[in-house]
Each structure stands twice: as structure tokens, then as C-alpha cells.
C-alpha positions as CSV (number, residue, x, y, z in Angstrom):
1,X,-11.7,84.0,-44.3
2,X,-9.8,80.9,-44.3
3,X,-11.8,80.0,-47.5
4,X,-10.7,82.9,-49.2
5,X,-6.9,82.1,-47.6
6,X,-7.5,78.7,-49.5
7,X,-8.1,79.8,-52.6
8,X,-5.2,82.3,-53.0
9,X,-3.3,79.6,-52.4
10,X,-4.9,77.6,-55.2
11,X,-4.5,80.6,-57.0
12,X,-0.7,80.9,-56.2
13,X,0.0,76.5,-56.7
14,X,-1.7,77.6,-60.3
15,X,0.2,79.3,-61.6
16,X,3.8,77.6,-60.4
17,X,1.7,74.8,-62.6
18,X,1.6,77.2,-65.7
19,X,4.7,78.1,-64.8
20,X,6.2,74.6,-64.8
21,X,4.2,74.1,-68.3
22,X,5.7,76.9,-69.8
23,X,9.2,76.1,-68.7
24,X,8.4,72.0,-70.5
25,X,7.0,73.4,-73.2
26,X,3.9,71.7,-72.8
27,X,1.5,74.9,-73.8
28,X,-1.6,72.6,-74.8
29,X,-2.0,71.8,-71.4
30,X,-2.4,75.3,-69.9
31,X,-5.7,76.2,-71.1
32,X,-7.0,73.5,-69.1
33,X,-5.0,75.5,-66.2
34,X,-6.1,78.3,-67.1
35,X,-9.5,77.7,-66.9
36,X,-9.0,76.3,-63.8
37,X,-7.3,79.4,-62.2
38,X,-10.3,81.8,-63.7
39,X,-12.8,79.6,-61.7
40,X,-10.4,80.4,-58.8
41,X,-10.7,84.1,-59.5
42,X,-14.7,84.0,-59.6
43,X,-14.1,82.2,-56.1
44,X,-11.8,84.8,-54.8
45,X,-14.4,87.6,-56.0
46,X,-17.2,86.6,-54.5
47,X,-15.5,86.2,-51.4
48,X,-13.3,89.6,-50.7
49,X,-16.8,90.6,-51.4
50,X,-17.8,89.1,-48.3
51,X,-14.8,89.6,-46.5
52,X,-15.4,93.3,-47.8
53,X,-19.1,93.4,-46.6
54,X,-18.3,91.7,-42.8
55,X,-15.4,94.0,-42.4
56,X,-13.2,91.5,-41.6
57,X,-9.3,92.6,-41.8
58,X,-8.1,90.8,-44.8
59,X,-4.2,92.8,-44.7
60,X,-2.7,89.5,-43.5
61,X,-3.3,87.9,-47.3
62,X,-0.9,90.9,-49.3
63,X,2.2,88.7,-48.8
64,X,0.2,85.5,-50.0
65,X,-1.2,88.3,-53.0
66,X,2.3,89.5,-54.0
67,X,3.6,86.3,-54.6
68,X,1.1,85.2,-57.0
69,X,1.9,88.8,-59.2
70,X,5.3,87.7,-59.2
71,X,4.6,84.3,-60.1
72,X,2.1,85.7,-62.9
73,X,4.5,88.1,-63.9
74,X,7.4,85.4,-64.7
75,X,4.8,83.7,-66.3
76,X,3.7,86.5,-68.4
77,X,7.7,87.6,-69.5
78,X,8.3,83.5,-70.0
79,X,5.8,83.4,-72.7
80,X,6.6,87.0,-74.3
81,X,10.0,85.5,-74.9
82,X,8.2,82.4,-77.2
83,X,6.1,84.7,-78.9
84,X,9.7,86.9,-80.0
85,X,11.4,83.4,-80.7
86,X,8.3,81.6,-82.6
87,X,8.2,85.7,-84.2
88,X,11.8,85.4,-85.6
89,X,11.2,81.8,-87.0
90,X,8.5,82.4,-88.7
91,X,10.2,85.9,-90.0
92,X,13.5,83.8,-91.1
93,X,10.9,81.4,-92.6
94,X,9.5,84.0,-94.8
95,X,12.9,84.8,-96.1
96,X,13.8,81.9,-97.3
97,X,10.5,80.8,-98.6
98,X,11.2,84.2,-101.2
99,X,14.6,83.3,-101.9
100,X,13.6,79.6,-102.9
101,X,10.5,80.5,-105.2
102,X,13.1,83.4,-106.4
103,X,15.4,80.8,-107.9
104,X,13.1,78.2,-108.4
105,X,13.9,75.9,-111.2
106,X,10.6,76.1,-112.6
107,X,9.7,78.7,-115.3
108,X,7.4,81.2,-114.3
109,X,4.7,82.4,-116.4
110,X,5.2,86.0,-114.9
111,X,8.4,87.8,-113.8
112,X,9.6,86.6,-110.5
113,X,12.4,89.8,-109.1
114,X,13.8,88.9,-106.0
115,X,14.2,91.9,-103.2
116,X,17.6,92.1,-102.3
117,X,16.3,94.6,-99.2
118,X,14.3,91.5,-97.9
């Protein structure tokens, strides 16, 4: 039971570290922590099965699980905001490229019409 609690605490710490990396914009380093988190989750599943087979009461770990869940939700929300910001930047970049190519100084071999709806 103590091992399971320790693994849950490790899982929470890694979730916090991932959140800090997201805040600092260090997205390349997140994959290392996600791999660690996956390994700990595998250990948690094994330990949880042993605890349930032994009939031990693990209900006191519920608050820790809720803290992990809240941190994971915060991480996902932060990543969703970043993804939306990138999507908007790409959309704006595409519009700019279309306008530049429509008004380029080179003479196109085929017609080039600017779509005003874009």
C-alpha cells in the first residue's frame, strides 16, 4: 500500500513538472516526462491490482487521485490553448501568403485571382 501511495505522489510530481514545462514553453522536454509518467502509470496499475486482490482499503488515496486529476486537466487545458493559438497563427499566415502571391511582381503564366472571401 505504501508503494502505491509513493507511485501516486510521483505521478503528481511529474504532472506538476509537465505543467511547469508548458508554462515555460519547453515543449520538446515534455516527451521525456510523459514517458516517465507512462512507466509510473503502469506500476500504479500493477500495484492497484495487488492491493485490490489483497482486499486492502485504498480509499485514503482518493484525495491524492483528485489532485492528480485536477493537475492533468490543467495541463490539458493549457495545451489546448497553445494549440488554438498556433492554429490561429497558421490561419493568418496562410491568408498573408495568398495575398502576397496574388499581388506578386512576377508575371504568372496562368491567371491568379484573389478570393475576397478569404
